[in-house]
PDB file of N, CA, C and O in Angstrom:
ATOM      1  N   MET A   1       3.546   6.422  -1.480  1.00  0.00           N
ATOM      2  CA  MET A   1       2.834   7.389  -0.438  1.00  0.00           C
ATOM      3  C   MET A   1       1.497   7.563  -0.504  1.00  0.00           C
ATOM      4  O   MET A   1       1.153   7.436  -1.679  1.00  0.00           O
ATOM      5  N   ILE A   2       0.564   7.799   0.218  1.00  0.00           N
ATOM      6  CA  ILE A   2      -0.914   7.996   0.033  1.00  0.00           C
ATOM      7  C   ILE A   2      -1.029   9.743   0.705  1.00  0.00           C
ATOM      8  O   ILE A   2      -1.188   9.851   1.921  1.00  0.00           O
ATOM      9  N   GLY A   3      -0.964  10.668   0.081  1.00  0.00           N
ATOM     10  CA  GLY A   3      -0.992  12.028   0.578  1.00  0.00           C
ATOM     11  C   GLY A   3       0.368  11.878   1.345  1.00  0.00           C
ATOM     12  O   GLY A   3       1.282  11.301   0.756  1.00  0.00           O
ATOM     13  N   PRO A   4       0.571  12.346   2.596  1.00  0.00           N
ATOM     14  CA  PRO A   4       1.635  12.812   3.185  1.00  0.00           C
ATOM     15  C   PRO A   4       2.475  11.299   3.837  1.00  0.00           C
ATOM     16  O   PRO A   4       3.662  11.339   4.162  1.00  0.00           O
ATOM     17  N   TYR A   5       1.599   9.980   3.951  1.00  0.00           N
ATOM     18  CA  TYR A   5       1.654   9.052   4.667  1.00  0.00           C
ATOM     19  C   TYR A   5       2.588   7.842   3.730  1.00  0.00           C
ATOM     20  O   TYR A   5       2.459   7.609   2.528  1.00  0.00           O
ATOM     21  N   ILE A   6       3.415   7.272   4.568  1.00  0.00           N
ATOM     22  CA  ILE A   6       3.967   6.127   3.901  1.00  0.00           C
ATOM     23  C   ILE A   6       3.018   4.856   5.056  1.00  0.00           C
ATOM     24  O   ILE A   6       2.817   4.910   6.269  1.00  0.00           O
ATOM     25  N   ALA A   7       2.615   3.815   4.031  1.00  0.00           N
ATOM     26  CA  ALA A   7       1.903   2.683   4.360  1.00  0.00           C
ATOM     27  C   ALA A   7       2.819   1.530   4.888  1.00  0.00           C
ATOM     28  O   ALA A   7       3.927   1.720   4.384  1.00  0.00           O
ATOM     29  N   ASP A   8       2.839   0.545   5.591  1.00  0.00           N
ATOM     30  CA  ASP A   8       3.583  -0.698   5.646  1.00  0.00           C
ATOM     31  C   ASP A   8       3.358  -1.662   4.488  1.00  0.00           C
ATOM     32  O   ASP A   8       4.146  -2.158   3.682  1.00  0.00           O
ATOM     33  N   PHE A   9       2.296  -1.753   4.619  1.00  0.00           N
ATOM     34  CA  PHE A   9       1.876  -2.529   3.100  1.00  0.00           C
ATOM     35  C   PHE A   9       0.697  -1.915   2.654  1.00  0.00           C
ATOM     36  O   PHE A   9      -0.008  -1.143   3.303  1.00  0.00           O
ATOM     37  N   LEU A  10       0.493  -2.387   1.260  1.00  0.00           N
ATOM     38  CA  LEU A  10      -0.727  -1.791   0.674  1.00  0.00           C
ATOM     39  C   LEU A  10      -1.080  -2.713  -0.443  1.00  0.00           C
ATOM     40  O   LEU A  10      -0.253  -3.161  -1.237  1.00  0.00           O
ATOM     41  N   CYS A  11      -2.512  -3.002  -0.457  1.00  0.00           N
ATOM     42  CA  CYS A  11      -3.091  -3.593  -1.396  1.00  0.00           C
ATOM     43  C   CYS A  11      -3.796  -2.709  -2.115  1.00  0.00           C
ATOM     44  O   CYS A  11      -4.836  -2.358  -1.559  1.00  0.00           O
ATOM     45  N   ALA A  12      -3.530  -2.105  -3.434  1.00  0.00           N
ATOM     46  CA  ALA A  12      -4.139  -1.133  -4.189  1.00  0.00           C
ATOM     47  C   ALA A  12      -5.167  -1.356  -4.791  1.00  0.00           C
ATOM     48  O   ALA A  12      -6.039  -0.550  -5.116  1.00  0.00           O
ATOM     49  N   GLN A  13      -5.100  -2.823  -5.029  1.00  0.00           N
ATOM     50  CA  GLN A  13      -6.320  -3.314  -5.604  1.00  0.00           C
ATOM     51  C   GLN A  13      -7.920  -3.444  -4.600  1.00  0.00           C
ATOM     52  O   GLN A  13      -9.052  -3.684  -5.018  1.00  0.00           O
ATOM     53  N   LYS A  14      -7.562  -3.242  -3.514  1.00  0.00           N
ATOM     54  CA  LYS A  14      -8.564  -3.432  -2.398  1.00  0.00           C
ATOM     55  C   LYS A  14      -8.627  -2.016  -1.698  1.00  0.00           C
ATOM     56  O   LYS A  14      -9.564  -1.542  -1.056  1.00  0.00           O
ATOM     57  N   LYS A  15      -7.372  -1.450  -1.988  1.00  0.00           N
ATOM     58  CA  LYS A  15      -7.599  -0.003  -1.357  1.00  0.00           C
ATOM     59  C   LYS A  15      -7.171  -0.284   0.418  1.00  0.00           C
ATOM     60  O   LYS A  15      -7.506   0.555   1.253  1.00  0.00           O
ATOM     61  N   LEU A  16      -6.522  -1.363   0.758  1.00  0.00           N
ATOM     62  CA  LEU A  16      -6.663  -1.913   2.156  1.00  0.00           C
ATOM     63  C   LEU A  16      -5.022  -1.750   2.459  1.00  0.00           C
ATOM     64  O   LEU A  16      -4.175  -2.239   1.711  1.00  0.00           O
ATOM     65  N   ILE A  17      -4.724  -1.044   3.583  1.00  0.00           N
ATOM     66  CA  ILE A  17      -3.636  -0.631   4.160  1.00  0.00           C
ATOM     67  C   ILE A  17      -3.432  -1.287   5.632  1.00  0.00           C
ATOM     68  O   ILE A  17      -4.106  -0.958   6.608  1.00  0.00           O
ATOM     69  N   ILE A  18      -2.378  -2.285   5.647  1.00  0.00           N
ATOM     70  CA  ILE A  18      -1.872  -2.741   6.988  1.00  0.00           C
ATOM     71  C   ILE A  18      -0.502  -2.204   7.584  1.00  0.00           C
ATOM     72  O   ILE A  18       0.636  -2.150   7.118  1.00  0.00           O
ATOM     73  N   GLU A  19      -1.007  -1.864   8.687  1.00  0.00           N
ATOM     74  CA  GLU A  19       0.114  -0.968   9.828  1.00  0.00           C
ATOM     75  C   GLU A  19       0.532  -2.145  10.540  1.00  0.00           C
ATOM     76  O   GLU A  19      -0.330  -2.941  10.914  1.00  0.00           O
ATOM     77  N   VAL A  20       1.717  -2.348  10.767  1.00  0.00           N
ATOM     78  CA  VAL A  20       2.412  -2.946  11.753  1.00  0.00           C
ATOM     79  C   VAL A  20       2.928  -2.258  12.889  1.00  0.00           C
ATOM     80  O   VAL A  20       3.954  -1.610  12.683  1.00  0.00           O
ATOM     81  N   ASP A  21       2.259  -2.244  14.510  1.00  0.00           N
ATOM     82  CA  ASP A  21       2.632  -1.137  15.322  1.00  0.00           C
ATOM     83  C   ASP A  21       3.186  -2.041  16.354  1.00  0.00           C
ATOM     84  O   ASP A  21       2.742  -3.113  16.765  1.00  0.00           O
ATOM     85  N   GLY A  22       4.352  -1.320  16.717  1.00  0.00           N
ATOM     86  CA  GLY A  22       4.989  -1.620  17.837  1.00  0.00           C
ATOM     87  C   GLY A  22       5.035  -0.818  18.851  1.00  0.00           C
ATOM     88  O   GLY A  22       4.571   0.277  18.533  1.00  0.00           O
ATOM     89  N   ASP A  23       5.515  -0.878  20.340  1.00  0.00           N
ATOM     90  CA  ASP A  23       4.992  -0.399  21.395  1.00  0.00           C
ATOM     91  C   ASP A  23       5.050   1.109  21.245  1.00  0.00           C
ATOM     92  O   ASP A  23       4.205   1.719  21.900  1.00  0.00           O
ATOM     93  N   THR A  24       5.976   1.908  20.427  1.00  0.00           N
ATOM     94  CA  THR A  24       5.848   3.421  20.400  1.00  0.00           C
ATOM     95  C   THR A  24       5.169   4.102  19.908  1.00  0.00           C
ATOM     96  O   THR A  24       5.418   5.294  19.731  1.00  0.00           O
ATOM     97  N   HIS A  25       4.012   3.459  19.515  1.00  0.00           N
ATOM     98  CA  HIS A  25       2.843   3.900  18.576  1.00  0.00           C
ATOM     99  C   HIS A  25       1.895   5.356  19.549  1.00  0.00           C
ATOM    100  O   HIS A  25       1.406   5.409  20.677  1.00  0.00           O
ATOM    101  N   ASP A  26       1.952   5.899  18.925  1.00  0.00           N
ATOM    102  CA  ASP A  26       0.930   7.277  19.682  1.00  0.00           C
ATOM    103  C   ASP A  26      -0.497   7.260  19.278  1.00  0.00           C
ATOM    104  O   ASP A  26      -0.795   7.718  18.175  1.00  0.00           O
ATOM    105  N   LEU A  27      -1.409   6.777  20.064  1.00  0.00           N
ATOM    106  CA  LEU A  27      -3.061   6.350  19.590  1.00  0.00           C
ATOM    107  C   LEU A  27      -3.687   7.237  18.716  1.00  0.00           C
ATOM    108  O   LEU A  27      -4.281   6.997  17.665  1.00  0.00           O
ATOM    109  N   LYS A  28      -3.415   8.611  19.457  1.00  0.00           N
ATOM    110  CA  LYS A  28      -3.910   9.694  19.169  1.00  0.00           C
ATOM    111  C   LYS A  28      -3.541  10.017  17.678  1.00  0.00           C
ATOM    112  O   LYS A  28      -4.431  10.281  16.870  1.00  0.00           O
ATOM    113  N   GLU A  29      -1.948   9.986  17.256  1.00  0.00           N
ATOM    114  CA  GLU A  29      -1.869  10.183  15.964  1.00  0.00           C
ATOM    115  C   GLU A  29      -2.007   9.030  15.086  1.00  0.00           C
ATOM    116  O   GLU A  29      -1.830   9.354  13.911  1.00  0.00           O
ATOM    117  N   ASP A  30      -2.277   7.729  15.264  1.00  0.00           N
ATOM    118  CA  ASP A  30      -2.702   6.818  14.646  1.00  0.00           C
ATOM    119  C   ASP A  30      -3.853   7.198  14.161  1.00  0.00           C
ATOM    120  O   ASP A  30      -3.946   7.175  12.933  1.00  0.00           O
ATOM    121  N   ALA A  31      -4.968   7.620  14.909  1.00  0.00           N
ATOM    122  CA  ALA A  31      -6.409   7.574  14.950  1.00  0.00           C
ATOM    123  C   ALA A  31      -6.219   9.065  13.920  1.00  0.00           C
ATOM    124  O   ALA A  31      -6.915   9.017  12.906  1.00  0.00           O
ATOM    125  N   ARG A  32      -5.766   9.748  14.004  1.00  0.00           N
ATOM    126  CA  ARG A  32      -5.796  11.092  12.823  1.00  0.00           C
ATOM    127  C   ARG A  32      -5.237  10.492  11.427  1.00  0.00           C
ATOM    128  O   ARG A  32      -5.800  10.648  10.344  1.00  0.00           O
ATOM    129  N   ARG A  33      -4.085   9.809  11.629  1.00  0.00           N
ATOM    130  CA  ARG A  33      -3.705   9.034  10.802  1.00  0.00           C
ATOM    131  C   ARG A  33      -4.767   8.243   9.650  1.00  0.00           C
ATOM    132  O   ARG A  33      -4.883   8.305   8.426  1.00  0.00           O
ATOM    133  N   ASP A  34      -5.399   7.547  10.646  1.00  0.00           N
ATOM    134  CA  ASP A  34      -6.412   6.586  10.007  1.00  0.00           C
ATOM    135  C   ASP A  34      -7.247   7.409   9.583  1.00  0.00           C
ATOM    136  O   ASP A  34      -7.459   7.123   8.405  1.00  0.00           O
ATOM    137  N   ALA A  35      -7.996   8.502   9.970  1.00  0.00           N
ATOM    138  CA  ALA A  35      -9.066   9.285   9.776  1.00  0.00           C
ATOM    139  C   ALA A  35      -8.487   9.860   7.989  1.00  0.00           C
ATOM    140  O   ALA A  35      -9.182   9.750   6.979  1.00  0.00           O
ATOM    141  N   ALA A  36      -7.261  10.373   8.037  1.00  0.00           N
ATOM    142  CA  ALA A  36      -7.090  11.031   6.972  1.00  0.00           C
ATOM    143  C   ALA A  36      -7.247  10.055   5.752  1.00  0.00           C
ATOM    144  O   ALA A  36      -7.848  10.241   4.694  1.00  0.00           O
ATOM    145  N   LEU A  37      -6.481   8.872   6.228  1.00  0.00           N
ATOM    146  CA  LEU A  37      -6.412   7.827   4.708  1.00  0.00           C
ATOM    147  C   LEU A  37      -7.779   7.148   4.411  1.00  0.00           C
ATOM    148  O   LEU A  37      -8.086   6.798   3.271  1.00  0.00           O
ATOM    149  N   LEU A  38      -8.621   6.970   5.541  1.00  0.00           N
ATOM    150  CA  LEU A  38     -10.080   6.772   5.368  1.00  0.00           C
ATOM    151  C   LEU A  38     -10.854   8.018   4.240  1.00  0.00           C
ATOM    152  O   LEU A  38     -11.693   7.747   3.381  1.00  0.00           O
ATOM    153  N   SER A  39     -10.419   9.092   4.478  1.00  0.00           N
ATOM    154  CA  SER A  39     -10.572  10.591   3.507  1.00  0.00           C
ATOM    155  C   SER A  39     -10.378  10.111   2.070  1.00  0.00           C
ATOM    156  O   SER A  39     -11.050  10.402   1.080  1.00  0.00           O
ATOM    157  N   PHE A  40      -9.304   9.305   2.170  1.00  0.00           N
ATOM    158  CA  PHE A  40      -8.542   9.120   0.653  1.00  0.00           C
ATOM    159  C   PHE A  40      -9.380   7.751   0.013  1.00  0.00           C
ATOM    160  O   PHE A  40      -9.382   7.349  -1.150  1.00  0.00           O
ATOM    161  N   GLY A  41     -10.064   7.213   1.173  1.00  0.00           N
ATOM    162  CA  GLY A  41     -10.769   5.971   0.665  1.00  0.00           C
ATOM    163  C   GLY A  41     -10.419   4.776   0.908  1.00  0.00           C
ATOM    164  O   GLY A  41     -10.935   3.751   0.461  1.00  0.00           O
ATOM    165  N   TYR A  42      -9.136   4.923   1.942  1.00  0.00           N
ATOM    166  CA  TYR A  42      -8.392   3.391   2.302  1.00  0.00           C
ATOM    167  C   TYR A  42      -9.131   3.276   3.812  1.00  0.00           C
ATOM    168  O   TYR A  42      -9.533   4.141   4.590  1.00  0.00           O
ATOM    169  N   HIS A  43      -9.119   1.438   3.878  1.00  0.00           N
ATOM    170  CA  HIS A  43      -9.251   0.886   5.046  1.00  0.00           C
ATOM    171  C   HIS A  43      -7.988   0.589   5.457  1.00  0.00           C
ATOM    172  O   HIS A  43      -7.066   0.273   4.704  1.00  0.00           O
ATOM    173  N   VAL A  44      -7.915   0.715   7.006  1.00  0.00           N
ATOM    174  CA  VAL A  44      -6.408   0.316   7.713  1.00  0.00           C
ATOM    175  C   VAL A  44      -7.125  -0.903   8.483  1.00  0.00           C
ATOM    176  O   VAL A  44      -8.266  -1.307   8.705  1.00  0.00           O
ATOM    177  N   ILE A  45      -5.783  -1.255   8.762  1.00  0.00           N
ATOM    178  CA  ILE A  45      -6.026  -2.759   9.180  1.00  0.00           C
ATOM    179  C   ILE A  45      -4.681  -2.367  10.272  1.00  0.00           C
ATOM    180  O   ILE A  45      -3.582  -2.180   9.751  1.00  0.00           O
ATOM    181  N   ARG A  46      -4.819  -2.256  11.778  1.00  0.00           N
ATOM    182  CA  ARG A  46      -3.875  -2.111  12.531  1.00  0.00           C
ATOM    183  C   ARG A  46      -3.126  -3.311  13.524  1.00  0.00           C
ATOM    184  O   ARG A  46      -3.547  -3.557  14.654  1.00  0.00           O
ATOM    185  N   ILE A  47      -2.145  -3.896  13.012  1.00  0.00           N
ATOM    186  CA  ILE A  47      -1.698  -5.452  13.581  1.00  0.00           C
ATOM    187  C   ILE A  47      -0.622  -5.294  14.672  1.00  0.00           C
ATOM    188  O   ILE A  47       0.274  -4.585  14.213  1.00  0.00           O
ATOM    189  N   THR A  48      -0.360  -5.672  15.925  1.00  0.00           N
ATOM    190  CA  THR A  48       0.753  -5.667  16.598  1.00  0.00           C
ATOM    191  C   THR A  48       2.142  -6.200  16.029  1.00  0.00           C
ATOM    192  O   THR A  48       2.126  -6.969  15.068  1.00  0.00           O
ATOM    193  N   ASN A  49       3.301  -5.814  16.589  1.00  0.00           N
ATOM    194  CA  ASN A  49       4.360  -6.703  16.253  1.00  0.00           C
ATOM    195  C   ASN A  49       4.443  -8.083  17.126  1.00  0.00           C
ATOM    196  O   ASN A  49       5.089  -9.064  16.757  1.00  0.00           O
ATOM    197  N   GLN A  50       3.658  -8.006  18.398  1.00  0.00           N
ATOM    198  CA  GLN A  50       3.728  -9.110  19.135  1.00  0.00           C
ATOM    199  C   GLN A  50       2.737 -10.274  18.386  1.00  0.00           C
ATOM    200  O   GLN A  50       3.072 -11.453  18.275  1.00  0.00           O
ATOM    201  N   ASP A  51       1.456  -9.713  17.896  1.00  0.00           N
ATOM    202  CA  ASP A  51       0.913 -10.717  16.697  1.00  0.00           C
ATOM    203  C   ASP A  51       1.589 -11.257  15.569  1.00  0.00           C
ATOM    204  O   ASP A  51       1.558 -12.475  15.393  1.00  0.00           O
ATOM    205  N   VAL A  52       2.217 -10.485  14.755  1.00  0.00           N
ATOM    206  CA  VAL A  52       3.051 -10.704  13.661  1.00  0.00           C
ATOM    207  C   VAL A  52       3.922 -11.804  14.321  1.00  0.00           C
ATOM    208  O   VAL A  52       3.975 -12.935  13.838  1.00  0.00           O
ATOM    209  N   MET A  53       4.529 -11.485  15.313  1.00  0.00           N
ATOM    210  CA  MET A  53       5.437 -12.606  16.026  1.00  0.00           C
ATOM    211  C   MET A  53       5.221 -14.041  16.482  1.00  0.00           C
ATOM    212  O   MET A  53       5.855 -15.081  16.306  1.00  0.00           O
ATOM    213  N   GLN A  54       4.090 -13.727  17.137  1.00  0.00           N
ATOM    214  CA  GLN A  54       3.568 -14.848  17.896  1.00  0.00           C
ATOM    215  C   GLN A  54       2.045 -15.603  17.296  1.00  0.00           C
ATOM    216  O   GLN A  54       1.602 -16.662  17.741  1.00  0.00           O
ATOM    217  N   ASN A  55       1.526 -14.942  16.414  1.00  0.00           N
ATOM    218  CA  ASN A  55       0.373 -15.280  15.953  1.00  0.00           C
ATOM    219  C   ASN A  55       0.196 -15.009  14.256  1.00  0.00           C
ATOM    220  O   ASN A  55      -0.772 -14.513  13.679  1.00  0.00           O
ATOM    221  N   MET A  56       1.063 -15.352  13.865  1.00  0.00           N
ATOM    222  CA  MET A  56       0.869 -15.376  11.940  1.00  0.00           C
ATOM    223  C   MET A  56       0.033 -15.651  11.472  1.00  0.00           C
ATOM    224  O   MET A  56      -0.572 -14.976  10.639  1.00  0.00           O
ATOM    225  N   ASP A  57      -0.351 -17.094  12.002  1.00  0.00           N
ATOM    226  CA  ASP A  57      -1.959 -17.591  11.210  1.00  0.00           C
ATOM    227  C   ASP A  57      -3.043 -16.938  11.467  1.00  0.00           C
ATOM    228  O   ASP A  57      -3.994 -17.079  10.698  1.00  0.00           O
ATOM    229  N   GLY A  58      -3.163 -15.983  12.723  1.00  0.00           N
ATOM    230  CA  GLY A  58      -4.242 -15.295  13.170  1.00  0.00           C
ATOM    231  C   GLY A  58      -4.101 -14.185  12.291  1.00  0.00           C
ATOM    232  O   GLY A  58      -5.132 -13.782  11.754  1.00  0.00           O
ATOM    233  N   VAL A  59      -2.857 -13.522  12.001  1.00  0.00           N
ATOM    234  CA  VAL A  59      -2.734 -12.177  11.018  1.00  0.00           C
ATOM    235  C   VAL A  59      -3.071 -12.427   9.486  1.00  0.00           C
ATOM    236  O   VAL A  59      -3.763 -11.779   8.701  1.00  0.00           O
ATOM    237  N   LEU A  60      -2.457 -13.406   9.363  1.00  0.00           N
ATOM    238  CA  LEU A  60      -3.067 -13.892   7.594  1.00  0.00           C
ATOM    239  C   LEU A  60      -4.252 -14.310   7.874  1.00  0.00           C
ATOM    240  O   LEU A  60      -4.957 -14.202   6.870  1.00  0.00           O
ATOM    241  N   THR A  61      -4.865 -14.776   8.834  1.00  0.00           N
ATOM    242  CA  THR A  61      -6.428 -14.970   8.662  1.00  0.00           C
ATOM    243  C   THR A  61      -7.389 -13.683   8.559  1.00  0.00           C
ATOM    244  O   THR A  61      -8.434 -13.579   7.917  1.00  0.00           O
ATOM    245  N   LEU A  62      -6.831 -12.856   9.263  1.00  0.00           N
ATOM    246  CA  LEU A  62      -7.700 -11.611   9.560  1.00  0.00           C
ATOM    247  C   LEU A  62      -7.470 -10.660   7.975  1.00  0.00           C
ATOM    248  O   LEU A  62      -8.408 -10.069   7.439  1.00  0.00           O
ATOM    249  N   VAL A  63      -6.377 -10.674   7.543  1.00  0.00           N
ATOM    250  CA  VAL A  63      -5.728  -9.867   6.476  1.00  0.00           C
ATOM    251  C   VAL A  63      -6.881 -10.815   5.277  1.00  0.00           C
ATOM    252  O   VAL A  63      -7.830 -10.363   4.636  1.00  0.00           O
ATOM    253  N   LEU A  64      -6.388 -12.102   5.317  1.00  0.00           N
ATOM    254  CA  LEU A  64      -7.376 -12.683   3.999  1.00  0.00           C
ATOM    255  C   LEU A  64      -8.718 -12.133   4.344  1.00  0.00           C
ATOM    256  O   LEU A  64      -9.203 -11.248   3.640  1.00  0.00           O
ATOM    257  N   THR A  65      -9.371 -12.618   5.422  1.00  0.00           N
ATOM    258  CA  THR A  65     -10.873 -12.171   5.269  1.00  0.00           C
ATOM    259  C   THR A  65     -11.134 -10.544   5.069  1.00  0.00           C
ATOM    260  O   THR A  65     -12.057 -10.236   4.314  1.00  0.00           O
ATOM    261  N   GLN A  66     -10.479  -9.636   5.614  1.00  0.00           N
ATOM    262  CA  GLN A  66     -10.867  -8.581   5.453  1.00  0.00           C
ATOM    263  C   GLN A  66     -10.575  -8.487   3.771  1.00  0.00           C
ATOM    264  O   GLN A  66     -11.393  -7.871   3.087  1.00  0.00           O
ATOM    265  N   LEU A  67      -9.485  -9.064   3.182  1.00  0.00           N
ATOM    266  CA  LEU A  67      -9.244  -8.805   1.641  1.00  0.00           C
ATOM    267  C   LEU A  67     -10.734  -9.514   1.060  1.00  0.00           C
ATOM    268  O   LEU A  67     -11.371  -8.816   0.271  1.00  0.00           O
ATOM    269  N   ASN A  68     -11.121 -10.445   1.310  1.00  0.00           N
ATOM    270  CA  ASN A  68     -12.234 -11.362   0.757  1.00  0.00           C
ATOM    271  C   ASN A  68     -13.690 -10.473   1.123  1.00  0.00           C
ATOM    272  O   ASN A  68     -14.752 -10.846   0.626  1.00  0.00           O
ATOM    273  N   GLN A  69     -13.654  -9.772   1.655  1.00  0.00           N
ATOM    274  CA  GLN A  69     -14.947  -8.687   1.948  1.00  0.00           C
ATOM    275  C   GLN A  69     -14.801  -7.393   1.335  1.00  0.00           C
ATOM    276  O   GLN A  69     -15.777  -6.647   1.408  1.00  0.00           O
ATOM    277  N   MET A  70     -13.645  -6.937   0.674  1.00  0.00           N
ATOM    278  CA  MET A  70     -13.494  -5.635  -0.183  1.00  0.00           C
ATOM    279  C   MET A  70     -13.863  -6.176  -1.307  1.00  0.00           C
ATOM    280  O   MET A  70     -13.786  -7.362  -1.628  1.00  0.00           O
ATOM    281  N   ALA A  71     -14.305  -5.203  -1.963  1.00  0.00           N
ATOM    282  CA  ALA A  71     -14.566  -5.116  -3.897  1.00  0.00           C
ATOM    283  C   ALA A  71     -13.388  -4.678  -4.052  1.00  0.00           C
ATOM    284  O   ALA A  71     -12.639  -4.189  -3.207  1.00  0.00           O
ATOM    285  N   ASP A  72     -13.182  -4.898  -5.406  1.00  0.00           N
ATOM    286  CA  ASP A  72     -11.808  -4.934  -6.431  1.00  0.00           C
ATOM    287  C   ASP A  72     -12.121  -3.082  -6.840  1.00  0.00           C
ATOM    288  O   ASP A  72     -13.294  -2.709  -6.845  1.00  0.00           O
ATOM    289  N   ARG A  73     -11.436  -2.459  -7.033  1.00  0.00           N
ATOM    290  CA  ARG A  73     -10.977  -1.153  -7.719  1.00  0.00           C
ATOM    291  C   ARG A  73     -11.244  -1.210  -9.151  1.00  0.00           C
ATOM    292  O   ARG A  73     -11.733  -0.326  -9.854  1.00  0.00           O
ATOM    293  N   TRP A  74     -10.888  -2.278  -9.455  1.00  0.00           N
ATOM    294  CA  TRP A  74     -10.793  -2.361 -11.027  1.00  0.00           C
ATOM    295  C   TRP A  74     -11.063  -3.788 -11.483  1.00  0.00           C
ATOM    296  O   TRP A  74     -10.370  -4.614 -10.889  1.00  0.00           O
ATOM    297  N   PRO A  75     -11.977  -4.325 -12.477  1.00  0.00           N
ATOM    298  CA  PRO A  75     -12.603  -5.459 -13.193  1.00  0.00           C
ATOM    299  C   PRO A  75     -11.343  -6.364 -13.431  1.00  0.00           C
ATOM    300  O   PRO A  75     -11.592  -7.566 -13.341  1.00  0.00           O
ATOM    301  N   HIS A  76     -10.056  -6.041 -13.713  1.00  0.00           N
ATOM    302  CA  HIS A  76      -9.062  -6.791 -14.198  1.00  0.00           C
ATOM    303  C   HIS A  76      -7.862  -6.306 -13.517  1.00  0.00           C
ATOM    304  O   HIS A  76      -8.001  -5.229 -12.937  1.00  0.00           O
ATOM    305  N   PRO A  77      -6.600  -6.919 -13.454  1.00  0.00           N
ATOM    306  CA  PRO A  77      -5.679  -6.586 -12.930  1.00  0.00           C
ATOM    307  C   PRO A  77      -5.101  -5.872 -13.899  1.00  0.00           C
ATOM    308  O   PRO A  77      -5.266  -5.987 -15.114  1.00  0.00           O
ATOM    309  N   THR A  78      -4.072  -4.756 -13.022  1.00  0.00           N
ATOM    310  CA  THR A  78      -3.825  -3.491 -14.088  1.00  0.00           C
ATOM    311  C   THR A  78      -2.649  -4.440 -14.909  1.00  0.00           C
ATOM    312  O   THR A  78      -1.880  -5.254 -14.397  1.00  0.00           O
ATOM    313  N   PRO A  79      -2.761  -4.091 -16.238  1.00  0.00           N
ATOM    314  CA  PRO A  79      -2.100  -4.676 -17.467  1.00  0.00           C
ATOM    315  C   PRO A  79      -0.395  -4.233 -17.083  1.00  0.00           C
ATOM    316  O   PRO A  79       0.021  -3.281 -16.422  1.00  0.00           O
ATOM    317  N   ASN A  80       0.307  -5.266 -17.741  1.00  0.00           N
ATOM    318  CA  ASN A  80       1.865  -4.751 -17.419  1.00  0.00           C
ATOM    319  C   ASN A  80       2.223  -3.449 -18.354  1.00  0.00           C
ATOM    320  O   ASN A  80       1.878  -3.268 -19.522  1.00  0.00           O
ATOM    321  N   PRO A  81       2.795  -2.830 -17.746  1.00  0.00           N
ATOM    322  CA  PRO A  81       3.093  -1.535 -18.938  1.00  0.00           C
ATOM    323  C   PRO A  81       3.834  -1.809 -19.740  1.00  0.00           C
ATOM    324  O   PRO A  81       3.823  -0.900 -20.570  1.00  0.00           O
ATOM    325  N   GLU A  82       4.757  -2.831 -20.104  1.00  0.00           N
ATOM    326  CA  GLU A  82       5.502  -3.363 -21.221  1.00  0.00           C
ATOM    327  C   GLU A  82       4.554  -4.257 -21.957  1.00  0.00           C
ATOM    328  O   GLU A  82       4.941  -4.431 -23.113  1.00  0.00           O
ATOM    329  N   GLY A  83       3.584  -4.802 -21.710  1.00  0.00           N
ATOM    330  CA  GLY A  83       2.954  -5.313 -22.753  1.00  0.00           C
ATOM    331  C   GLY A  83       3.452  -6.643 -22.847  1.00  0.00           C
ATOM    332  O   GLY A  83       3.349  -7.146 -23.966  1.00  0.00           O
ATOM    333  N   GLU A  84       3.966  -7.338 -21.953  1.00  0.00           N
ATOM    334  CA  GLU A  84       4.246  -8.754 -21.857  1.00  0.00           C
ATOM    335  C   GLU A  84       3.071  -9.287 -20.962  1.00  0.00           C
ATOM    336  O   GLU A  84       2.323  -8.740 -20.152  1.00  0.00           O
ATOM    337  N   GLY A  85       3.229 -10.812 -21.517  1.00  0.00           N
ATOM    338  CA  GLY A  85       2.026 -11.454 -20.736  1.00  0.00           C
ATOM    339  C   GLY A  85       0.768 -11.281 -21.267  1.00  0.00           C
ATOM    340  O   GLY A  85      -0.118 -11.944 -20.728  1.00  0.00           O
ATOM    341  N   GLN A  86       0.416 -10.471 -22.303  1.00  0.00           N
ATOM    342  CA  GLN A  86      -0.649 -10.306 -22.663  1.00  0.00           C
ATOM    343  C   GLN A  86      -1.064 -11.292 -24.151  1.00  0.00           C
ATOM    344  O   GLN A  86      -2.187 -11.213 -24.651  1.00  0.00           O
TER     345      GLN A  86
END
């Protein structure tokens, strides 16, 4: 959870949230939610269900392009809490 919100997909390293929206989304509520998430320092990409089903290559290109343009939050990946693999 981020504040009171649950994200569809989150890349914590980049503070990127990906929301997959169906036809029933309330645009005003989505705008309020996006503004709140932005205030927490997150960037939101909204993708339609239709794009996921019919244009997955385009969706993946969009996500990868956005990730490549964003700075990492940490200099190294978060270490395994068990200490394995170090």
